[in-house]
N, C-alpha and C positions, 0 to 999 in steps of 0.2 A: 461909584463903586470902587472899592480899593483893589489895587492890582495885586496879583498873586506872584510872588517871587519864588523861584525854585533854585535852590543852591545845587550846583553840580560839583561833585567832588573832583579834585584834581586828578585822581587816579582814573575816574570814569572818563574824563576828557582825554587822558592819554590812551585809554583803551579804545575810545572812538577813533582817535587819530591813527592808531595801529590798524584798526579794521579797515579804515579808508585807504591806508597805504597798502594793505594786503590786497584789497580789491583792485586798486590801480595796478599793482604789480601783476596780479593774475590776469587782468585785462590786457596789459602790454605783452605778457607772455603768450596769451592766446593769439593776439594779432601777429606777433613774430612767427608763431607756429604756422598760421595760415599763409603768411607771406612766403615762408620757406617751402611750404607744400606747393604753393602756386609756382614758385620759381623752379623747383626740382621735378615736380610730377606733371605739371600742366603746360607750362610755357615751352618746353622742348618740342611739343607737337606742332607748334606754330610760333616760332621765336621772333615776333615782330617788335619786341622791345628788349632792352638789356637792363637787367636788375642785378648788379653785382652784390656780393655778400655784405659789402660795406653799407648798403642801404638798409636801414631798419624800418620797421613798420611805423615808428614815430616820425622818422625822417620823411617817409613817403606820404604820411598823413599831413605833414606840414607843407611839403612842396606841392603835391598834387592830391588834394583831399578827395576829389571825385574818383580818381583812379584808385586811390586806397580803398574807397567804399566798394568799387567794382571788384577788386582783387579779393577782399574779404568775403564778398557775396558769392563769387563763383567757387572759392576754395572751401566754403562751408557747406553744411548739409542743406542750407536754405536755398541753394541754387536749384534744387529739384522741386521747389514749392512755388506754385503759380502766384500766390499772394505776395510773397517777398519779391518776385520778379517785377510785379507791377510797381512796388515801392521803389525798386532800383531804377526802373524806367522813368518814374516820376522825378526822381532826383536828377537824372540826366537831362530831362526836358526842362526842369526848372533852372539847371545850370546853363543851358543854352539860352534861355530867356533872360537870365540875370547877368549876361555879359555886359560890361560897361561899354561906353561909347568907343573906346579905343583899346580893345582887348589885345594883349601881347600874344606873340606866338607861343610863349611859354604856357599861357592859359589854354590856347587853342590845342596845343599838342597834348597837354594833360587830359583835356576833355575828349579828344579824339582817341587817345589810348584807352580811356575808360569805356567809350562806346564799343571799340573793337574788342576789349576784354569781355564785356557783357555779351556781345553777339557771338563771340567765339566759344565761350564755355557756359553761357547762361541758359541754354536749352530753350531759347525763345522760339525757335522753329518748331518745337514739339508742343508747347503749350499755347502759343498765340498765332502761329502760322503767318498770316499776311502782315503782321506788324513788323516782322524782321526786314522786309524790303524797305519799309518806310523809315525805320531807324538807320538802315544802311545808307539811305539817301542823305540823312543828316550828317553821317560820317563823311560822305563824299563832299558835301558842302563845306565842312570844316577843312578837309584836306585841300580843297580848291582855294579856300581863303589863304591857307598857309603857302600854297604855291604862288598865288598872285602877290603875296607880300614879299616874296623873294625877288620879284621883278623891280621892286622899289629900291633902286640903287642908292644906298646911303651916301651922302656927300656929293651927289651929282646935281646938275641943273634940274633934273626931272624928279628930284626927291619930293615926295608928297609932304604936305604940311603936317600930316599926322605923325610923320617920322620925327619932326622937330619938337612938337608939343606933347607927343606921347611919351610914356615912361616904359622903359624896358631895362630891368636891372642887370641884364647880361652885357650892357654897354661897358660896364666897369669890371666885368669878369675877366679872369685870366684866359690865356690862349687855350689852355687845356680844357677849361670849362666850356669855352665856345666850341671847341672841336667835338667834345662829347655831346653837346646840345645839338650840333649840326647832324651828327650821326643819329641821334634820337629822332630828329625831324625826318631824316631820310627813311628810317625804319618805319615810322608811323605812316608816312605817305605810301610807301610800297606795301605795307601790310594792309592798308585800306584798299589799294588796288586789287590785291589778291583776294581779300575777303569779298569785296563787291563783285568780282568776277565769279567767285564760287556761288554767291547768293543769287546772282543773275541766272546762272546755269541751273541751279537747283529749282528755282521758281519759274523758269522759263521766261525770264524778262530780258530786255535788251540792255546791255551794259553801257551806261552813259559816261563812265569814267575812263577816258581814252588814255592810252600809253603815250607819253611825251618824251622829248629829248632830255628834259630835266630828270625824268624818272630813269632814263638810261644812264645818265651821269650818276645818279644816286645809287643805282644798282652796281655800277663799276666801283664806286667808293666803298660800298658794303663788302663786295667781293675782295677788295684789296685790304680791308681792315683785318689785322691779325690779333688785335687786342681782345676781341670778343669771339670765343670759339664757335658760338652758334651762328655767327654771321655767314660763314661758308655754307652751312646747311640752309639757312634762310634764303640766301641768294639763289641756291639751286631750286628751291620750291618756287621762287618767283619766276625763274626762267621756264620751268615746266608749266606753270599756270599761264604764262605769256604765250606759250605755244598753243595751248587750248583756246585762249582768247583770240589769237590771230585766226585760228580755224573758224571760230564763230563769226568773225568779221567777214571771212571769205564766203560763208553761207549767206550772210545778210546781203552782201553785194550781189551774190548769184541770184538770190530771190528777186532783187530789183531788176536785174538783166533779163530774167526769165519772163517778165511781163511783156517784153518786146520781141523776143526771139525764142524759137524752139529748135533744138538740134544739138548734135554733139559738139559742133564748133563753138556754140555758145557756152557750153560747160567746160571746155578744154582749159581755159585760163584758171578756173577754180580748181580743177583736178591737178593741174601742174603746181599750183601754189600749195595744195595739200601734200603732194609728193615731196616738195621741198621741206615742209614742216615735219613730215614723217622722218626725213633724213636727219633733221636737226634733233628730233626727239631721240632717235636711235643713238646719236652722238652723245647726248646727255645721259642716257640710260646705261650705255655700255662703258662709260669712262667716269664712274663715280670717284670723286676725290677720296683719299684715304682718311681725311678728317671727318667724314660723315659719320656721325655717332650712331644713327639708326638707319641701316640700309633698307629694312623692310618698309619703313615709313616713306622713304623716297621712292622705292620701287612701286608702292601702292599708287602713288601719284603718277608715276610713269605709265603703269598699266591703265589707269583711269584716263589719262590723256590720250593714250593709244586707242582706247575704245572710243573716245570722243571724236578723234580724227576719222575713225572708221565709220561712225554713225553719220558724220557730216559728209563724207565721201559718198555713202549710200544715198543720203538725202539729195545731193546734187545730181548724181547719176540717174536717180529715179525720176527727175523732172523731165527727162527725155524718154518718150516711149521706146521700148526695147526694139521694135521693128524699125523705127526711124533710125535709131542708133546703129543697128546692124547694117542697114541699107547704106548709110553713109560710109561705114567701114569698107563695104564691098566696092563702092565707087572709088574710094581712095586707093584700094588695092589694084583695081583695074587701071586707073590712071597712072599708077606707078609701074605698070607692066608685070605685076605679080600674078601668080596663078591663083585662081579662085577655088582650086581644089581644096577640100577640107584637109588642112595640115595643122594638127594641134600644136606642133612646135613653132608655128608662125602666127597662127590665127586663134584668137579666143573670142567667143561670142560675148556679147554684152551681158547676157544672162549669167554666164559662168563667172564673169568678173564680179557681178553683184553678189553672187552666192559665196564666192571665195572671200570677199570682203566681210560678209556677215559672219562667216566662220572665224575670221580673225577677231572681229568684235566680241564674239562669244568667248573665245579663249582669253582675251584681254580682260573682260569683265570678270570672268571666273578667277583669274590670277589676282586681280585686285582684291576680291573678297578673301581669297586665301592669305594674301599678304597681311591684311588687317586682322584676320582671325588668329594669326600667328603671334599677335601681341600678347604680353602678359596681362592677366586680368586687371591688375591695378592700373596699368597704363591704358588699357582698353576703356576703363571707366572714365578716364580724363582726356579722351581724345577730343581734338578740336572740331569745330564745325567743318573744317576743311576735310578731315578724314570721314566724318559722318556723311557728308554729301557724296564723297566717293563711294562709300559703302552702299548708301541708299540708291544712288543712280545705277550702280552695278547690279544690285539685286533687281531693281525695276526693269533694267534692260534684259537681264537673263530671263525674267518672267515673260517679257514681251517676246523674246525669241523662241521660248519654249511653249507658249500658250496662246498668244493673241495675234502674232504677226500673220498677215494675209499676203502670201507670195506663192505663186504657182511653182516656183523652183525650190521652195524651202519646205522640207519635210519635217514638220514639228515632232512627229513621232520618233524619228531617228535622232533628232536633236535632244529630245527628252531622255533617250537612252544614253546619250553621252553626258548630259548635264542634268542630274536629278535634282530638281528644285526642292522637294521635301527634305532631302538630305542636307542641302545647303542651309535651308532655313532652320533645320534641327541644330546644325553646328552653331549658328548665330544665337539661337535660344540657349543652348548649353553655355556658350561663352558669356552671355548676359547673366545667366544663373550663377555661374562661377564668380562673376563680379560681385553679386550680392553676398556670396558666401565668404569671400576673401577680403572684401573691403571693410573699412571701419564702419561701426554702426551709424547708420544715417548718412554715410559719406555721399552717396549719390541721390539721397532723398527718395522720392517716389518715381523718379525719371526712369530708372532701369525697369521697374515693375510695369510702367506704362509701355515701354518699348517691348518687353516680353509679351505683353498682351497683344500688341499690334502684330508681332511676328507670328504668334499662335493663330490669330485670325487669318493672316495671309496664308499660313501653312494649311489651315483647314480649307480655305477656298481653293488652293491649288490641288489638294488631295481630292476634294469633291469633283473638281473639273477633270482630273485624271481618271477617276473612277467612271465618270460619265462617258469620257472619250473612249476608254477601253471597252465599255459595254457596246457603244456604237460601232467600234472597230470590229469586235467579234461578230456582231450581227452582219456587218458588211462582208466580212470574210466568209461567213457561212453562206450568204446569198451568192457570192462569187463562186464558191465551190459547187453549189447546186447548179448554177448556170453552166459552168464548165462541164459538169458531169452530164447534164441533160444534152449539151451540144456535142458530147464526145470529145471535147478538147482537153487541153492540158493546162492546169492552173499555172499562173505566173506570180512571181514574187511582187508584192506591192511596191517595193523599192529595192534598189541595189545597194545594200549596206556596205559591201566591200568598196564600191566606188566612192561612197561618201567618207568612209574611214580613210581612204587614201587622200582625199581632198583635205580632211581634217589634219592629217600628218603634214601635208605640204604647206598648209596655211598657219602653222604654228608661229607665234609672235617671235620677234628677235630677242626677247628677254626671258623666254621660257626656261632657259638653262638654270636660272636662279633657283627654281624650285625642284630641280631634278636631284 
């Protein structure tokens, strides 16, 4: 069968070449736009990497292709679509499996940064829930490999054979390139620690990525670096997260001790450690460096950490029965020759300590929500998982303190009068709605709509609960009045609001002045 030849005019070939060139230029322009958006709008909320303006999308795609794909994914509207998220996770998993036999730290760090980028801004916690801890475990595994490779002292008698036969193109690099790479490695490991700690707290898991002396050295190097403006803020976020992580470790050790002994003496070491951490937190929150670009973001983490310390303090003190706790205090006072007469200036009951601590938690959680809601709508849309976990945990804890907590000394009705959950949820819903109105079309995908629906469902549940509680309370008050009238007695107030208001004023957190 004879072949058919088609002659293509030279002008047509030129036109096709121009079209392909235009498509390439348009594609490069879009990638540069997404990279700049990620760098300016998203990365400041959790600056675990440094992307100077000299790095273009083409450079990033050449050097770290998986990281480039992750940046393009989270910065585009596809981040809010579950199907695209599965594709991105498949790319990450395939990259993990496709590692050659001797992967360099350059490859490890690029992949680690890609995983952290996806987890931080990919909304995986909203669409897939339990897959986030599993992917975080892979990030920790990569970070551990990077840390272990640092112990291989190049040029020493203990140098592994892989160091000799492996290839690392940084060996011939300049001193400046090596210094920048070392800082990138430090940021990646510290960012992995912070994110893993936040994920563990959010999902109620035990953090297996422990703080080491090498991380301490990396933190000191990041704090001392003046070439990257965001490093100062990043180091502060790390130190705040570390305070909360140390508190979680105190609780874990206390639970193990509680299996063998019960009594205030058994909880004293944990309480003392938490008091020390609280002092450290106050020092960090009250002396913010002037180079901090976003004070509200840092203060939100300060409040969140303060609330976490309070919750852990309550959890530890609650392991000892109140009567046992108070009896031990009475014995200690008698052995010291102190008067057992009730003197509020010297003696506090164990119950009042717990109530005051809960009021502090209430105020800290409320302030955390206010700090995050004060963000501009565009910035709120691109908050990292770090801020989302702070907002979610604060709202969940406020709901617990106002509706579900069971404690004889905690008057939920009075607490709801001080912290009105429907109003707080309305503020969050309005903020999310403003995000959809002010952001670019499709900027946040269907993520914001999904969050709005969840908040509306929670608000409806809270409102229904409050309505039922008010009806029950009115019936109880009417029955009490009938009983008092029949007995010729005088009605009494169900709770002393003035006393609780005084307690609320006395237990204000050390950072409340920020919002006055």
